[in-house]
N, CA, C and O atoms as a printed pandas DataFrame, in Angstrom:
     atom_number atom_name residue_name chain_id  residue_number  x_coord  y_coord  z_coord
0              1         N          MET        A               1    0.818   -1.206    0.000
1              2        CA          MET        A               1    0.000    0.000    0.000
2              3         C          MET        A               1    0.861    1.269    0.000
3              4         O          MET        A               1    0.414    2.334   -0.427
4              5         N          ALA        A               2    2.090    1.141    0.481
5              6        CA          ALA        A               2    2.974    2.302    0.554
6              7         C          ALA        A               2    3.487    2.709   -0.820
7              8         O          ALA        A               2    3.947    3.836   -1.007
8              9         N          LEU        A               3    3.407    1.787   -1.788
9             10        CA          LEU        A               3    3.895    2.068   -3.135
10            11         C          LEU        A               3    2.898    2.875   -3.962
11            12         O          LEU        A               3    3.214    3.317   -5.066
12            13         N          LEU        A               4    1.708    3.062   -3.431
13            14        CA          LEU        A               4    0.661    3.736   -4.186
14            15         C          LEU        A               4    0.993    5.206   -4.416
15            16         O          LEU        A               4    1.039    5.995   -3.472
16            17         N          GLY        A               5    1.224    5.569   -5.678
17            18        CA          GLY        A               5    1.476    6.961   -6.027
18            19         C          GLY        A               5    2.859    7.451   -5.662
19            20         O          GLY        A               5    3.116    8.652   -5.748
20            21         N          SER        A               6    3.770    6.563   -5.253
21            22        CA          SER        A               6    5.092    7.008   -4.842
22            23         C          SER        A               6    6.117    6.918   -5.968
23            24         O          SER        A               6    7.083    7.682   -5.998
24            25         N          SER        A               7    5.903    5.974   -6.901
25            26        CA          SER        A               7    6.881    5.778   -7.967
26            27         C          SER        A               7    6.682    6.782   -9.093
27            28         O          SER        A               7    7.639    7.421   -9.530
28            29         N          SER        A               8    5.451    6.925   -9.565
29            30        CA          SER        A               8    5.175    7.844  -10.667
30            31         C          SER        A               8    3.721    8.282  -10.615
31            32         O          SER        A               8    2.883    7.571  -10.060
32            33         N          PRO        A               9    3.405    9.450  -11.188
33            34        CA          PRO        A               9    2.016    9.944  -11.173
34            35         C          PRO        A               9    1.070    9.105  -12.015
35            36         O          PRO        A               9   -0.147    9.229  -11.882
36            37         N          LEU        A              10    1.616    8.242  -12.891
37            38        CA          LEU        A              10    0.758    7.410  -13.737
38            39         C          LEU        A              10    0.331    6.129  -13.047
39            40         O          LEU        A              10   -0.551    5.422  -13.534
40            41         N          THR        A              11    0.958    5.823  -11.905
41            42        CA          THR        A              11    0.680    4.554  -11.239
42            43         C          THR        A              11   -0.773    4.427  -10.763
43            44         O          THR        A              11   -1.376    3.379  -10.997
44            45         N          PRO        A              12   -1.369    5.430  -10.111
45            46        CA          PRO        A              12   -2.755    5.283   -9.667
46            47         C          PRO        A              12   -3.714    5.086  -10.840
47            48         O          PRO        A              12   -4.666    4.312  -10.737
48            49         N          ARG        A              13   -3.470    5.784  -11.957
49            50        CA          ARG        A              13   -4.346    5.642  -13.115
50            51         C          ARG        A              13   -4.221    4.258  -13.714
51            52         O          ARG        A              13   -5.213    3.665  -14.136
52            53         N          TRP        A              14   -2.980    3.732  -13.753
53            54        CA          TRP        A              14   -2.750    2.389  -14.290
54            55         C          TRP        A              14   -3.391    1.336  -13.399
55            56         O          TRP        A              14   -3.965    0.364  -13.890
56            57         N          MET        A              15   -3.292    1.530  -12.097
57            58        CA          MET        A              15   -3.892    0.577  -11.162
58            59         C          MET        A              15   -5.414    0.645  -11.242
59            60         O          MET        A              15   -6.093   -0.378  -11.146
60            61         N          LYS        A              16   -5.950    1.860  -11.419
61            62        CA          LYS        A              16   -7.394    2.014  -11.526
62            63         C          LYS        A              16   -7.913    1.368  -12.808
63            64         O          LYS        A              16   -8.968    0.733  -12.810
64            65         N          LEU        A              17   -7.159    1.538  -13.904
65            66        CA          LEU        A              17   -7.547    0.935  -15.169
66            67         C          LEU        A              17   -7.474   -0.585  -15.096
67            68         O          LEU        A              17   -8.358   -1.280  -15.596
68            69         N          THR        A              18   -6.413   -1.098  -14.469
69            70        CA          THR        A              18   -6.261   -2.546  -14.335
70            71         C          THR        A              18   -7.362   -3.127  -13.459
71            72         O          THR        A              18   -7.914   -4.185  -13.760
72            73         N          PHE        A              19   -7.677   -2.424  -12.371
73            74        CA          PHE        A              19   -8.748   -2.883  -11.489
74            75         C          PHE        A              19  -10.093   -2.857  -12.209
75            76         O          PHE        A              19  -10.921   -3.750  -12.023
76            77         N          TYR        A              20  -10.307   -1.826  -13.033
77            78        CA          TYR        A              20  -11.555   -1.712  -13.782
78            79         C          TYR        A              20  -11.686   -2.840  -14.794
79            80         O          TYR        A              20  -12.747   -3.452  -14.912
80            81         N          LEU        A              21  -10.614   -3.117  -15.523
81            82        CA          LEU        A              21  -10.652   -4.185  -16.525
82            83         C          LEU        A              21  -10.848   -5.544  -15.870
83            84         O          LEU        A              21  -11.611   -6.372  -16.368
84            85         N          THR        A              22  -10.159   -5.777  -14.752
85            86        CA          THR        A              22  -10.303   -7.052  -14.049
86            87         C          THR        A              22  -11.716   -7.209  -13.505
87            88         O          THR        A              22  -12.289   -8.298  -13.535
88            89         N          HIS        A              23  -12.271   -6.106  -13.007
89            90        CA          HIS        A              23  -13.624   -6.136  -12.468
90            91         C          HIS        A              23  -14.643   -6.438  -13.572
91            92         O          HIS        A              23  -15.572   -7.219  -13.365
92            93         N          ARG        A              24  -14.466   -5.817  -14.745
93            94        CA          ARG        A              24  -15.372   -6.045  -15.868
94            95         C          ARG        A              24  -15.286   -7.482  -16.375
95            96         O          ARG        A              24  -16.309   -8.105  -16.659
96            97         N          ILE        A              25  -14.066   -8.007  -16.489
97            98        CA          ILE        A              25  -13.871   -9.377  -16.947
98            99         C          ILE        A              25  -14.472  -10.361  -15.945
99           100         O          ILE        A              25  -15.081  -11.360  -16.330
100          101         N          PHE        A              26  -14.294  -10.066  -14.650
101          102        CA          PHE        A              26  -14.851  -10.934  -13.616
102          103         C          PHE        A              26  -16.373  -10.927  -13.660
103          104         O          PHE        A              26  -17.004  -11.977  -13.533
104          105         N          LEU        A              27  -16.968   -9.744  -13.841
105          106        CA          LEU        A              27  -18.425   -9.654  -13.933
106          107         C          LEU        A              27  -18.942  -10.373  -15.156
107          108         O          LEU        A              27  -19.951  -11.075  -15.089
108          109         N          LEU        A              28  -18.252  -10.204  -16.286
109          110        CA          LEU        A              28  -18.684  -10.832  -17.528
110          111         C          LEU        A              28  -18.601  -12.347  -17.439
111          112         O          LEU        A              28  -19.529  -13.049  -17.839
112          113         N          SER        A              29  -17.495  -12.848  -16.917
113          114        CA          SER        A              29  -17.321  -14.298  -16.826
114          115         C          SER        A              29  -18.254  -14.910  -15.788
115          116         O          SER        A              29  -18.784  -16.001  -16.000
116          117         N          SER        A              30  -18.460  -14.221  -14.672
117          118        CA          SER        A              30  -19.329  -14.762  -13.629
118          119         C          SER        A              30  -20.790  -14.764  -14.074
119          120         O          SER        A              30  -21.533  -15.698  -13.775
120          121         N          SER        A              31  -21.201  -13.709  -14.793
121          122        CA          SER        A              31  -22.575  -13.668  -15.289
122          123         C          SER        A              31  -22.796  -14.723  -16.360
123          124         O          SER        A              31  -23.852  -15.353  -16.418
124          125         N          ARG        A              32  -21.774  -14.912  -17.220
125          126        CA          ARG        A              32  -21.879  -15.935  -18.263
126          127         C          ARG        A              32  -21.919  -17.334  -17.645
127          128         O          ARG        A              32  -22.659  -18.199  -18.112
128          129         N          PHE        A              33  -21.129  -17.554  -16.602
129          130        CA          PHE        A              33  -21.134  -18.832  -15.901
130          131         C          PHE        A              33  -22.472  -19.051  -15.194
131          132         O          PHE        A              33  -22.976  -20.173  -15.148
132          133         N          PHE        A              34  -23.044  -17.980  -14.646
133          134        CA          PHE        A              34  -24.324  -18.074  -13.958
134          135         C          PHE        A              34  -25.440  -18.419  -14.942
135          136         O          PHE        A              34  -26.314  -19.234  -14.647
136          137         N          ILE        A              35  -25.397  -17.783  -16.125
137          138        CA          ILE        A              35  -26.386  -18.087  -17.167
138          139         C          ILE        A              35  -26.235  -19.524  -17.644
139          140         O          ILE        A              35  -27.225  -20.224  -17.855
140          141         N          TRP        A              36  -24.975  -19.963  -17.813
141          142        CA          TRP        A              36  -24.731  -21.343  -18.234
142          143         C          TRP        A              36  -25.207  -22.316  -17.166
143          144         O          TRP        A              36  -25.704  -23.396  -17.487
144          145         N          LEU        A              37  -25.059  -21.941  -15.896
145          146        CA          LEU        A              37  -25.479  -22.804  -14.797
146          147         C          LEU        A              37  -27.000  -22.944  -14.769
147          148         O          LEU        A              37  -27.524  -24.010  -14.447
148          149         N          ILE        A              38  -27.706  -21.861  -15.108
149          150        CA          ILE        A              38  -29.164  -21.899  -15.105
150          151         C          ILE        A              38  -29.692  -22.687  -16.304
151          152         O          ILE        A              38  -30.597  -23.510  -16.164
152          153         N          THR        A              39  -29.124  -22.431  -17.474
153          154        CA          THR        A              39  -29.671  -23.022  -18.694
154          155         C          THR        A              39  -29.301  -24.482  -18.865
155          156         O          THR        A              39  -29.967  -25.199  -19.612
156          157         N          SER        A              40  -28.259  -24.938  -18.193
157          158        CA          SER        A              40  -27.850  -26.329  -18.377
158          159         C          SER        A              40  -28.653  -27.282  -17.488
159          160         O          SER        A              40  -28.431  -28.493  -17.522
């Protein structure tokens, strides 16, 4: 947690973008798995 924003000003934006992409992929895959679980 101490590394947050200490190395470069682009780090928080990169971490936010990575977290956003991971969150979207997780939601997409979990919803698709949930739909597959219901329909099967």
